C-alpha positions as a Markdown table, in Angstrom:
| # | Residue | x | y | z |
|---|---|---|---|---|
| 1 | Met | -8.6 | -25.8 | 40.9 |
| 2 | Lys | -12.3 | -26.6 | 41.7 |
| 3 | Lys | -12.0 | -25.5 | 45.4 |
| 4 | Ser | -10.6 | -22.2 | 44.4 |
| 5 | Leu | -13.4 | -21.6 | 41.9 |
| 6 | Ile | -16.0 | -22.5 | 44.4 |
| 7 | Ala | -14.3 | -20.1 | 46.9 |
| 8 | Leu | -14.3 | -17.3 | 44.5 |
| 9 | Ala | -18.0 | -17.9 | 43.7 |
| 10 | Leu | -18.8 | -17.5 | 47.5 |
| 11 | Val | -16.8 | -14.3 | 47.9 |
| 12 | Gly | -18.6 | -12.9 | 44.8 |
| 13 | Ala | -21.9 | -13.8 | 46.2 |
| 14 | Phe | -21.6 | -11.6 | 49.5 |
| 15 | Ala | -19.3 | -8.8 | 47.8 |
| 16 | Ala | -20.5 | -5.4 | 46.8 |
| 17 | Pro | -22.1 | -5.0 | 43.3 |
| 18 | Ala | -19.2 | -4.5 | 40.7 |
| 19 | Phe | -19.2 | -1.6 | 38.5 |
| 20 | Ala | -20.0 | -2.6 | 34.7 |
| 21 | Glu | -16.9 | -2.6 | 32.5 |
| 22 | Glu | -16.4 | 0.4 | 30.2 |
| 23 | Pro | -17.2 | -0.3 | 26.8 |
| 24 | Ala | -14.4 | -0.7 | 24.3 |
| 25 | Ser | -13.2 | 2.5 | 22.7 |
| 26 | Pro | -14.3 | 3.1 | 19.1 |
| 27 | His | -11.0 | 4.6 | 18.2 |
| 28 | Thr | -7.9 | 2.8 | 17.0 |
| 29 | Leu | -4.5 | 4.1 | 16.6 |
| 30 | Ser | -1.7 | 2.0 | 15.1 |
| 31 | Ala | 1.8 | 2.3 | 13.5 |
| 32 | Asn | 4.1 | 0.3 | 11.2 |
| 33 | Val | 7.4 | 0.1 | 10.0 |
| 34 | Thr | 9.0 | -2.1 | 7.1 |
| 35 | Leu | 12.6 | -2.8 | 6.1 |
| 36 | Ala | 13.0 | -4.3 | 2.6 |
| 37 | Thr | 15.6 | -5.0 | -0.1 |
| 38 | Asp | 13.6 | -2.9 | -2.5 |
| 39 | Tyr | 10.5 | -0.7 | -2.7 |
| 40 | Val | 8.3 | -2.1 | -5.5 |
| 41 | Phe | 5.3 | -0.2 | -6.1 |
| 42 | Arg | 2.8 | -1.6 | -8.9 |
| 43 | Gly | 5.7 | -3.7 | -10.1 |
| 44 | Ile | 7.9 | -0.7 | -10.6 |
| 45 | Ser | 11.1 | -0.3 | -8.3 |
| 46 | Gln | 10.9 | 3.1 | -6.6 |
| 47 | Thr | 14.5 | 2.9 | -5.2 |
| 48 | Ala | 16.5 | 1.7 | -8.3 |
| 49 | His | 16.6 | -1.7 | -6.6 |
| 50 | Glu | 18.2 | -0.4 | -3.3 |
| 51 | Pro | 17.0 | -1.2 | 0.1 |
| 52 | Thr | 14.3 | 0.9 | 1.7 |
| 53 | Ile | 12.8 | 1.8 | 5.2 |
| 54 | Gln | 9.2 | 2.7 | 5.4 |
| 55 | Gly | 6.6 | 3.5 | 8.0 |
| 56 | Gly | 3.2 | 5.1 | 8.8 |
| 57 | Phe | 0.5 | 5.9 | 11.3 |
| 58 | Asp | -3.2 | 5.0 | 11.1 |
| 59 | Tyr | -6.5 | 6.1 | 12.9 |
| 60 | Ser | -9.5 | 4.3 | 12.3 |
| 61 | His | -13.1 | 4.4 | 14.0 |
| 62 | Ala | -15.4 | 1.8 | 14.5 |
| 63 | Ser | -18.0 | 3.5 | 12.2 |
| 64 | Gly | -15.5 | 2.4 | 9.2 |
| 65 | Phe | -13.8 | 5.9 | 8.9 |
| 66 | Tyr | -10.1 | 6.0 | 8.6 |
| 67 | Ile | -7.1 | 8.4 | 7.9 |
| 68 | Gly | -3.3 | 7.7 | 7.8 |
| 69 | Thr | 0.0 | 8.5 | 6.6 |
| 70 | Trp | 3.0 | 6.8 | 5.3 |
| 71 | Ala | 6.5 | 7.5 | 4.0 |
| 72 | Ser | 9.3 | 5.8 | 2.2 |
| 73 | Asn | 12.7 | 6.7 | 0.7 |
| 74 | Val | 12.7 | 6.9 | -3.2 |
| 75 | Asn | 15.3 | 7.3 | -5.9 |
| 76 | Trp | 13.7 | 7.9 | -9.4 |
| 77 | Val | 12.0 | 11.6 | -9.3 |
| 78 | Gly | 13.8 | 13.7 | -11.9 |
| 79 | Thr | 11.4 | 16.8 | -11.9 |
| 80 | Lys | 12.1 | 17.9 | -8.4 |
| 81 | Glu | 15.5 | 18.6 | -6.7 |
| 82 | Asn | 16.6 | 17.3 | -3.4 |
| 83 | Thr | 13.9 | 14.7 | -3.7 |
| 84 | Ser | 14.5 | 11.6 | -1.7 |
| 85 | Met | 11.1 | 10.7 | 0.1 |
| 86 | Glu | 7.7 | 9.8 | -0.9 |
| 87 | Trp | 5.1 | 11.1 | 1.6 |
| 88 | Asp | 1.4 | 9.8 | 1.5 |
| 89 | Leu | -1.8 | 11.0 | 3.0 |
| 90 | Tyr | -5.0 | 9.1 | 2.9 |
| 91 | Gly | -8.4 | 8.7 | 4.3 |
| 92 | Gly | -11.5 | 6.7 | 3.5 |
| 93 | Tyr | -14.5 | 4.7 | 4.6 |
| 94 | Arg | -14.7 | 0.7 | 4.7 |
| 95 | Gly | -17.2 | -1.8 | 5.8 |
| 96 | Ser | -18.6 | -5.2 | 5.2 |
| 97 | Phe | -21.9 | -6.5 | 3.5 |
| 98 | Ala | -23.7 | -9.8 | 2.6 |
| 99 | Gly | -21.5 | -11.8 | 4.9 |
| 100 | Asp | -18.1 | -12.3 | 3.5 |
| 101 | Phe | -17.9 | -9.2 | 1.1 |
| 102 | Thr | -16.1 | -6.1 | 2.0 |
| 103 | Tyr | -15.7 | -2.4 | 0.7 |
| 104 | Asp | -13.1 | 0.3 | 0.8 |
| 105 | Val | -13.5 | 3.9 | -0.7 |
| 106 | Gly | -11.0 | 6.5 | -0.2 |
| 107 | Met | -8.5 | 9.1 | -1.5 |
| 108 | Leu | -4.8 | 9.0 | -1.6 |
| 109 | Lys | -2.3 | 11.8 | -2.2 |
| 110 | Tyr | 1.2 | 11.0 | -3.1 |
| 111 | Tyr | 3.6 | 13.8 | -2.3 |
| 112 | Tyr | 7.4 | 13.9 | -3.2 |
| 113 | Thr | 9.7 | 16.3 | -1.1 |
| 114 | Gly | 11.8 | 18.9 | -2.8 |
| 115 | Asn | 11.2 | 21.7 | -5.2 |
| 116 | Asn | 9.8 | 21.2 | -8.7 |
| 117 | Val | 12.4 | 22.3 | -11.4 |
| 118 | Ala | 11.1 | 21.0 | -14.7 |
| 119 | Gly | 8.3 | 19.3 | -16.3 |
| 120 | Pro | 4.9 | 18.0 | -14.8 |
| 121 | Thr | 4.9 | 17.4 | -11.0 |
| 122 | Pro | 5.1 | 13.9 | -9.7 |
| 123 | Asp | 2.8 | 14.9 | -6.9 |
| 124 | Thr | -0.5 | 12.6 | -7.6 |
| 125 | Leu | -4.0 | 12.4 | -6.1 |
| 126 | Glu | -6.1 | 9.3 | -6.8 |
| 127 | Val | -9.5 | 8.2 | -5.5 |
| 128 | Tyr | -10.1 | 4.6 | -5.1 |
| 129 | Gly | -12.7 | 1.8 | -4.6 |
| 130 | Ala | -12.3 | -1.8 | -3.5 |
| 131 | Ile | -14.7 | -4.8 | -3.3 |
| 132 | Gly | -13.3 | -7.8 | -1.3 |
| 133 | Trp | -14.6 | -11.3 | -0.9 |
| 134 | Lys | -12.8 | -13.6 | 1.6 |
| 135 | Phe | -9.3 | -13.6 | 0.6 |
| 136 | Leu | -9.8 | -11.9 | -2.9 |
| 137 | Thr | -9.8 | -8.0 | -3.5 |
| 138 | Leu | -10.7 | -6.1 | -6.6 |
| 139 | Lys | -9.5 | -2.4 | -6.5 |
| 140 | Tyr | -9.5 | 0.4 | -9.1 |
| 141 | Ser | -7.6 | 3.7 | -8.5 |
| 142 | His | -8.4 | 6.8 | -10.5 |
| 143 | Val | -6.1 | 10.0 | -11.0 |
| 144 | Val | -7.9 | 13.1 | -10.4 |
| 145 | Ser | -4.9 | 15.2 | -10.3 |
| 146 | Glu | -3.5 | 16.9 | -13.4 |
| 147 | Tyr | -0.5 | 14.5 | -13.7 |
| 148 | Ile | 0.3 | 11.1 | -12.4 |
| 149 | Phe | 3.9 | 10.6 | -11.4 |
| 150 | Ala | 5.3 | 13.3 | -13.8 |
| 151 | Trp | 4.4 | 11.5 | -17.1 |
| 152 | Gly | 2.9 | 14.4 | -18.8 |
| 153 | Asp | 2.1 | 14.2 | -22.6 |
| 154 | Gln | 3.9 | 11.8 | -24.7 |
| 155 | Asp | 3.2 | 13.8 | -27.8 |
| 156 | Gly | 4.4 | 17.1 | -26.3 |
| 157 | Gly | 1.2 | 18.9 | -26.5 |
| 158 | Asn | -0.7 | 20.4 | -23.5 |
| 159 | Asp | -2.7 | 17.4 | -22.5 |
| 160 | Asn | -2.4 | 15.9 | -19.0 |
| 161 | Asn | -2.6 | 12.5 | -17.3 |
| 162 | Arg | -6.0 | 13.2 | -15.4 |
| 163 | Gly | -8.2 | 10.0 | -16.0 |
| 164 | Ser | -5.5 | 7.5 | -15.8 |
| 165 | Gly | -6.1 | 4.5 | -13.8 |
| 166 | Tyr | -4.8 | 1.4 | -12.2 |
| 167 | Leu | -6.7 | -1.9 | -11.8 |
| 168 | Asp | -5.5 | -4.9 | -9.7 |
| 169 | Val | -6.7 | -8.1 | -8.3 |
| 170 | Thr | -5.0 | -9.5 | -5.1 |
| 171 | Ala | -5.3 | -12.6 | -3.3 |
| 172 | Ser | -4.2 | -13.1 | 0.3 |
| 173 | Val | -4.6 | -16.5 | 1.5 |
| 174 | Pro | -3.8 | -17.3 | 5.2 |
| 175 | Leu | -2.4 | -20.7 | 6.1 |
| 176 | Asp | -1.7 | -22.6 | 9.4 |
| 177 | Gly | 1.3 | -21.7 | 11.5 |
| 178 | Gly | 1.4 | -18.1 | 10.5 |
| 179 | Trp | 2.1 | -18.7 | 7.0 |
| 180 | Gly | 0.4 | -16.9 | 4.2 |
| 181 | Ile | 0.4 | -16.5 | 0.6 |
| 182 | Val | -0.1 | -13.5 | -1.7 |
| 183 | Ala | -0.8 | -13.4 | -5.4 |
| 184 | His | -1.5 | -10.1 | -7.4 |
| 185 | Val | -1.9 | -8.9 | -11.1 |
| 186 | Gly | -2.4 | -5.5 | -12.0 |
| 187 | Arg | -2.9 | -3.1 | -15.0 |
| 188 | Gln | -1.5 | 0.5 | -15.1 |
| 189 | Arg | -2.8 | 2.9 | -17.8 |
| 190 | Ile | -1.3 | 6.2 | -18.3 |
| 191 | Lys | -3.6 | 8.6 | -20.2 |
| 192 | Asn | -1.8 | 10.5 | -23.2 |
| 193 | Phe | 1.4 | 8.4 | -22.4 |
| 194 | Ser | 0.9 | 5.1 | -23.9 |
| 195 | Asp | 4.5 | 3.9 | -23.7 |
| 196 | Ala | 4.2 | 4.0 | -19.8 |
| 197 | Asn | 1.2 | 1.6 | -20.0 |
| 198 | Tyr | 2.1 | -2.0 | -18.6 |
| 199 | Thr | 1.0 | -5.1 | -16.5 |
| 200 | Asp | 2.6 | -6.3 | -13.4 |
| 201 | Trp | 2.2 | -9.6 | -11.4 |
| 202 | Lys | 3.5 | -10.8 | -8.0 |
| 203 | Leu | 3.7 | -13.9 | -6.1 |
| 204 | Gly | 4.7 | -14.2 | -2.5 |
| 205 | Val | 5.0 | -15.9 | 0.8 |
| 206 | Thr | 4.6 | -14.4 | 4.3 |
| 207 | Lys | 5.6 | -15.7 | 7.8 |
| 208 | Asp | 4.4 | -14.5 | 11.2 |
| 209 | Val | 7.4 | -14.9 | 13.5 |
| 210 | Gly | 5.8 | -13.4 | 16.5 |
| 211 | Phe | 7.6 | -10.2 | 16.6 |
| 212 | Gly | 6.9 | -9.3 | 13.2 |
| 213 | Val | 6.2 | -10.6 | 9.7 |
| 214 | Val | 8.8 | -11.7 | 7.3 |
| 215 | Gly | 8.0 | -11.7 | 3.6 |
| 216 | Leu | 9.5 | -12.9 | 0.3 |
| 217 | Thr | 7.8 | -12.0 | -3.0 |
| 218 | Tyr | 8.9 | -12.2 | -6.7 |
| 219 | Thr | 7.3 | -9.5 | -9.1 |
| 220 | Asp | 7.7 | -8.9 | -12.8 |
| 221 | Thr | 6.2 | -6.5 | -15.5 |
| 222 | Asn | 6.1 | -6.0 | -19.2 |
| 223 | Ala | 7.1 | -2.4 | -18.7 |
| 224 | Asp | 9.8 | -1.0 | -21.0 |
| 225 | Gly | 12.8 | -0.2 | -18.9 |
| 226 | Ser | 15.8 | -1.8 | -20.7 |
| 227 | Cys | 17.7 | 1.8 | -20.7 |
| 228 | Ser | 19.2 | 1.1 | -24.3 |
| 229 | Lys | 17.3 | 4.0 | -25.9 |
| 230 | Gly | 16.0 | 5.8 | -22.7 |
| 231 | Glu | 12.8 | 3.7 | -22.3 |
| 232 | Ala | 9.8 | 4.8 | -20.1 |
| 233 | Tyr | 10.9 | 2.8 | -17.1 |
| 234 | Cys | 14.6 | 3.4 | -17.1 |
| 235 | Phe | 15.0 | 5.1 | -13.8 |
| 236 | Ser | 18.3 | 6.2 | -12.6 |
| 237 | Gly | 20.0 | 4.2 | -15.0 |
| 238 | Lys | 18.5 | 1.1 | -14.2 |
| 239 | Asp | 15.6 | -1.1 | -15.5 |
| 240 | Ala | 12.7 | -0.4 | -12.9 |
| 241 | Gly | 10.2 | -2.8 | -14.2 |
| 242 | Arg | 12.5 | -5.9 | -14.5 |
| 243 | Ala | 11.8 | -9.0 | -12.5 |
| 244 | Thr | 13.0 | -8.9 | -8.9 |
| 245 | Gly | 12.7 | -10.6 | -5.6 |
| 246 | Val | 12.1 | -8.6 | -2.4 |
| 247 | Leu | 12.8 | -9.6 | 1.1 |
| 248 | Ser | 11.0 | -7.7 | 3.9 |
| 249 | Phe | 10.5 | -7.5 | 7.5 |
| 250 | Ser | 7.4 | -5.6 | 8.7 |
| 251 | Lys | 6.3 | -4.7 | 12.4 |
| 252 | Ser | 3.0 | -3.2 | 13.6 |
| 253 | Phe | 2.2 | -1.6 | 16.9 |
């Protein structure tokens, strides 16, 4: 080994000057796909506790700017016909400061395919801001569209849901051997529809198996979805806010 290194050094000494390596590209493109036993968003099942396939594409720039798109099957939207997919579009800016702190600000559009047939639209536009410290992230999402997920006005008036918000804290702790722990608690507030307000929490574990990441999470909420009297979170005849375990496999490219 040492002789080989000396020989290479001598060859290099008499070789023509090499061109400098090109700098790394400031552009990054990536893709992701997930298979899971349930699509749980903010503690609420979006697929009536049935399996889901999800995927997306992301572009980011070294400056901190990013945009992306993501889609999943769903089974809860009653105000649109032929609706079976959620399609999200988002963009924002993120960076770091003061050593271990990070920030992220952006906008996210939730779009549900199909034609609106009755009531408020489920399509929703939110702006968000997050502050992170090491493995902790505090995030707030604020609704700027007229409605959030088709809730409308609980009293049957003409008021909308603009100004609703979701506040959450998430801890993602990496461990040795590709393991990780995730813990989360959040609070959803629906303006002018107080029966839809709730708190959710989650605890899970992940494992990087080399060709992807396997996850197992437990989620629960205090959302009212027992279906005995048509409660707020009774979706497709099932309690969408009940406690559930989710097994998932994710792959990034």
